[in-house]
C-alpha positions as CSV (number, residue, x, y, z in Angstrom):
1,M,-125.0,-106.7,-119.9
2,K,-126.7,-103.4,-120.3
3,K,-130.0,-105.6,-118.6
4,F,-127.8,-106.3,-115.6
5,I,-126.2,-102.7,-115.3
6,F,-130.1,-101.5,-115.7
7,L,-131.4,-104.2,-113.0
8,F,-128.5,-103.1,-110.7
9,L,-128.9,-99.1,-110.8
10,I,-132.9,-99.9,-110.4
11,F,-132.2,-102.1,-107.1
12,I,-129.7,-99.3,-105.7
13,F,-132.6,-97.1,-106.6
14,A,-135.6,-98.9,-104.9
15,F,-133.5,-99.8,-102.2
16,D,-132.2,-96.2,-101.1
17,L,-135.7,-94.9,-102.2
18,A,-137.4,-97.3,-99.5
19,Q,-134.9,-95.8,-96.8
20,G,-136.3,-92.1,-97.7
21,S,-133.2,-90.6,-99.2
22,L,-133.4,-89.7,-102.8
23,D,-129.8,-87.6,-102.5
24,N,-128.2,-90.6,-101.4
25,V,-129.5,-92.7,-104.6
26,Q,-128.1,-89.8,-106.9
27,T,-124.7,-89.6,-105.1
28,K,-124.8,-93.4,-105.2
29,I,-125.2,-93.4,-108.8
30,L,-123.1,-90.6,-110.1
31,N,-120.3,-92.4,-107.7
32,I,-120.9,-95.8,-109.7
33,F,-120.6,-94.0,-113.4
34,K,-117.2,-92.1,-112.1
35,N,-115.9,-95.4,-111.2
36,I,-116.8,-96.9,-114.3
37,I,-115.4,-93.9,-116.4
38,N,-112.1,-94.0,-113.8
39,F,-111.5,-97.5,-114.7
40,S,-112.1,-97.3,-118.3
41,F,-109.1,-94.5,-118.4
42,S,-107.2,-96.5,-116.5
43,V,-107.3,-99.8,-118.7
44,L,-107.0,-97.6,-122.1
45,M,-103.8,-96.0,-120.5
46,L,-102.5,-98.9,-119.8
47,A,-103.1,-100.7,-123.2
48,A,-101.8,-97.5,-124.8
49,S,-98.5,-97.9,-123.1
50,A,-98.5,-101.3,-123.7
51,L,-98.6,-100.6,-127.5
52,L,-96.5,-97.7,-127.6
53,I,-93.8,-100.2,-125.8
54,Y,-94.3,-102.4,-128.6
55,L,-94.0,-100.0,-131.4
56,G,-91.3,-98.9,-129.7
57,I,-89.5,-102.0,-129.9
58,L,-90.7,-102.4,-133.5
59,Y,-89.2,-99.2,-134.4
60,I,-85.8,-99.9,-132.6
61,T,-85.4,-103.5,-134.5
62,G,-86.1,-101.6,-137.7
63,Q,-89.3,-103.4,-138.4
64,T,-90.7,-100.5,-140.2
65,K,-93.7,-102.1,-141.9
66,I,-96.8,-103.0,-140.0
67,G,-99.0,-104.2,-142.3
68,E,-99.9,-101.5,-145.2
69,G,-99.0,-98.9,-142.6
70,S,-95.4,-98.0,-141.0
71,T,-94.4,-97.7,-137.4
72,N,-93.7,-93.9,-137.4
73,K,-97.4,-93.4,-138.3
74,A,-98.3,-95.8,-136.0
75,I,-96.3,-94.1,-133.2
76,L,-97.9,-90.7,-134.4
77,Y,-101.2,-91.6,-133.9
78,L,-100.8,-93.5,-130.6
79,I,-99.4,-90.6,-129.5
80,L,-102.1,-88.2,-130.8
81,G,-104.5,-90.9,-129.1
82,I,-103.1,-90.7,-125.9
83,V,-103.2,-86.8,-126.0
84,L,-106.9,-86.9,-126.9
85,L,-107.9,-89.5,-124.1
86,I,-106.0,-87.3,-121.4
87,T,-107.7,-84.1,-122.4
88,S,-110.9,-85.9,-123.0
89,F,-110.5,-86.9,-119.2
90,F,-109.5,-83.5,-117.9
91,I,-111.4,-80.8,-119.9
92,P,-115.0,-81.7,-118.5
93,N,-113.2,-81.1,-114.6
94,L,-111.7,-77.7,-116.4
95,I,-115.3,-76.7,-117.4
96,K,-116.9,-77.9,-114.2
97,N,-114.4,-75.9,-112.0
98,F,-114.8,-72.9,-114.4
99,I,-118.4,-72.7,-114.1
100,E,-118.4,-73.4,-110.0
101,N,-116.1,-70.2,-109.5
102,S,-117.6,-67.7,-112.1
103,I,-121.1,-68.9,-109.8
104,Q,-119.5,-67.8,-106.4
């Protein structure tokens, strides 16, 4: 998989460089990485939502034990994970906006 991604990026770089626009290459590569990050964020949020629904059903039905842990701890850790996921998605944008506004 790593080889495929590397070859794909090399192909885009070589194709656009042959057309004479290095800025276009950088923009396309950054857009590819941005799309990958957005897709992985969406998949992780969907998985976290599905797991939260599943844990909620277990909690409501009274099945408090999951393996060696409890549903209370699992729900707590899942909510903490969702908060970390959301903050890790938005903090770089806040830092970028802060730096751009301080330069102007």
